[in-house]
C-alpha positions as CSV (number, residue, x, y, z in Angstrom):
1,X,-41.5,175.1,65.0
2,X,-41.5,171.3,65.3
3,X,-38.9,169.3,67.3
4,X,-37.5,167.6,64.2
5,X,-35.4,170.7,63.6
6,X,-32.4,171.7,65.7
7,X,-30.5,175.1,65.4
8,X,-26.7,175.0,65.5
9,X,-24.7,178.2,65.7
10,X,-21.0,178.6,66.5
11,X,-21.1,181.0,69.4
12,X,-23.6,183.0,71.4
13,X,-22.2,186.3,70.0
14,X,-23.9,185.3,66.7
15,X,-27.4,185.2,68.3
16,X,-26.9,188.0,70.9
17,X,-29.4,186.2,73.1
18,X,-32.3,187.2,70.7
19,X,-33.2,183.5,70.0
20,X,-33.2,182.6,73.7
21,X,-35.3,185.7,74.5
22,X,-37.8,184.5,71.9
23,X,-37.9,181.1,73.6
24,X,-36.0,179.3,70.8
25,X,-33.4,176.7,71.7
26,X,-29.9,177.1,70.1
27,X,-27.1,174.6,70.3
28,X,-23.7,176.3,70.3
29,X,-20.8,174.3,68.9
30,X,-17.9,176.5,69.7
31,X,-15.4,177.7,67.0
32,X,-13.8,175.5,64.4
33,X,-14.4,172.3,62.6
34,X,-13.7,169.8,65.4
35,X,-16.0,171.6,67.9
36,X,-18.7,171.9,65.2
37,X,-18.5,168.2,64.2
38,X,-18.7,167.0,67.8
39,X,-21.6,169.3,68.7
40,X,-23.6,168.4,65.6
41,X,-23.2,164.7,66.2
42,X,-24.2,165.2,69.8
43,X,-27.3,167.3,68.9
44,X,-28.5,164.8,66.3
45,X,-28.1,161.9,68.8
46,X,-29.8,163.7,71.6
47,X,-32.7,165.4,69.8
48,X,-33.4,162.9,67.0
49,X,-33.8,165.8,64.6
50,X,-34.3,165.3,60.9
51,X,-33.0,168.7,60.0
52,X,-30.2,170.8,61.3
53,X,-30.5,174.6,60.7
54,X,-27.0,176.1,60.8
55,X,-27.2,179.9,61.2
56,X,-24.2,182.2,61.7
57,X,-21.8,184.7,60.3
58,X,-19.5,184.6,57.4
59,X,-17.1,186.8,55.5
60,X,-17.3,187.4,51.7
61,X,-15.6,189.3,49.0
62,X,-18.5,188.4,46.7
63,X,-21.6,189.2,48.6
64,X,-22.3,192.6,50.2
65,X,-22.1,193.0,54.0
66,X,-25.5,192.6,55.8
67,X,-26.7,190.1,53.2
68,X,-28.3,186.7,54.2
69,X,-26.9,184.0,52.0
70,X,-28.1,180.4,51.9
71,X,-25.2,177.9,51.4
72,X,-25.8,175.5,48.6
73,X,-22.4,173.9,48.8
74,X,-19.6,173.5,51.4
75,X,-15.9,173.0,50.7
76,X,-12.9,172.9,52.9
77,X,-10.6,175.8,52.2
78,X,-7.9,174.6,54.6
79,X,-7.6,170.9,53.6
80,X,-4.3,171.0,51.7
81,X,-2.5,167.8,51.0
82,X,-1.3,169.0,47.6
83,X,2.3,168.0,48.1
84,X,1.1,164.4,47.9
85,X,-0.8,165.1,44.6
86,X,-4.3,165.8,46.0
87,X,-6.3,168.9,45.0
88,X,-6.6,171.5,47.7
89,X,-9.9,170.9,49.5
90,X,-9.9,167.1,49.0
91,X,-9.5,164.9,52.0
92,X,-7.2,162.0,50.9
93,X,-8.8,158.5,50.8
94,X,-12.2,159.8,51.9
95,X,-14.4,158.0,49.3
96,X,-17.6,158.2,51.4
97,X,-18.1,162.0,51.5
98,X,-17.2,164.2,48.4
99,X,-14.9,167.2,48.7
100,X,-17.9,169.4,47.7
101,X,-21.0,168.8,49.9
102,X,-24.2,169.9,48.1
103,X,-27.2,171.2,50.0
104,X,-30.8,171.4,48.7
105,X,-31.9,175.0,48.8
106,X,-34.8,175.8,51.2
107,X,-35.1,179.6,51.0
108,X,-35.8,180.3,47.4
109,X,-35.7,184.1,47.9
110,X,-32.1,184.2,49.3
111,X,-29.0,184.3,47.2
112,X,-27.1,181.0,47.1
113,X,-23.4,180.6,47.6
114,X,-20.5,178.2,48.0
115,X,-19.0,178.4,51.6
116,X,-15.4,177.6,52.2
117,X,-14.8,176.3,55.8
118,X,-11.5,176.4,57.5
119,X,-9.9,176.6,61.0
120,X,-8.6,180.1,60.4
121,X,-10.2,183.6,60.3
122,X,-9.9,184.3,56.6
123,X,-8.6,187.8,55.6
124,X,-7.5,187.0,52.1
125,X,-8.3,185.0,49.0
126,X,-9.0,181.3,49.9
127,X,-7.1,178.5,48.1
128,X,-10.4,176.9,47.1
129,X,-13.0,178.6,45.0
130,X,-15.9,179.9,47.2
131,X,-18.2,182.8,47.6
132,X,-18.1,183.1,51.4
133,X,-16.0,181.8,54.3
134,X,-16.8,180.4,57.8
135,X,-15.1,178.1,60.3
136,X,-17.7,175.4,61.0
137,X,-20.0,174.7,58.1
138,X,-18.2,171.9,56.2
139,X,-17.9,169.9,59.4
140,X,-21.6,170.3,60.2
141,X,-22.4,169.3,56.6
142,X,-20.2,166.2,56.7
143,X,-21.8,164.9,60.0
144,X,-25.3,165.6,58.6
145,X,-24.4,163.8,55.4
146,X,-23.0,160.8,57.2
147,X,-26.1,160.5,59.5
148,X,-28.7,161.1,56.8
149,X,-29.9,164.4,58.3
150,X,-30.9,167.4,56.1
151,X,-28.8,170.5,56.6
152,X,-30.1,174.0,55.8
153,X,-27.4,176.7,56.3
154,X,-27.8,180.5,56.2
155,X,-25.0,182.9,56.8
156,X,-25.1,186.6,57.6
157,X,-22.3,188.4,55.8
158,X,-20.5,190.5,58.4
159,X,-17.4,191.4,56.6
160,X,-15.4,191.4,53.4
161,X,-12.9,188.7,54.5
162,X,-10.2,191.3,54.2
163,X,-7.8,193.1,56.5
164,X,-10.6,194.9,58.5
165,X,-12.7,191.7,58.8
166,X,-12.0,191.2,62.5
167,X,-13.4,194.7,63.2
168,X,-16.4,194.5,60.9
169,X,-17.3,191.0,62.2
170,X,-17.8,192.2,65.7
171,X,-19.6,195.4,64.7
172,X,-22.2,193.6,62.6
173,X,-23.2,190.7,64.8
174,X,-26.3,192.3,66.4
175,X,-27.8,193.2,63.0
176,X,-27.0,189.7,61.8
177,X,-28.7,188.1,64.8
178,X,-31.8,190.2,64.2
179,X,-32.0,189.2,60.5
180,X,-31.3,185.5,61.3
181,X,-34.1,185.5,63.9
182,X,-36.6,187.1,61.5
183,X,-35.6,184.5,58.9
184,X,-36.1,181.6,61.3
185,X,-39.5,183.0,62.5
186,X,-40.6,183.2,58.8
187,X,-40.0,179.4,58.4
188,X,-43.2,178.4,60.2
189,X,-45.1,180.5,57.7
190,X,-43.7,178.9,54.5
């Protein structure tokens, strides 16, 4: 793989060391939007990459567990300034970056979905329409958009974003890491 691409994942639990064992560098952001934004900015500045590949886990009540889903749009499921008349998901007075950040699909064989990002582990129905939920993606997408860097994001569905999500998430991380690694290794053959 060329050095114009940098992989960003939230935590090492999502890679299970499989990427490192294969000699692939991964940048871990930590959990949440603030950590993800900071790390993504830092990675772009340090590496000079033209593409960020965000791999990780997500919950979904739309897609089946164990499915790889490419994100074609990110929204913020926890930005709520509705008491001041703004729609849920809209950052007030932010005219530079839209509330919905569109991504150009890369993996034509994967299902596409809208990912709702928020600083909470979702176990119910998000306030913003979305197909899957995570805790970092929108922040990564916003930094990439501001800096003119392409973002490709693929999420492994670990759970149904329901009341057993915390148990399912942990149980399914290893299989997710295996599938994400295989997907990454297939990129050099496309």
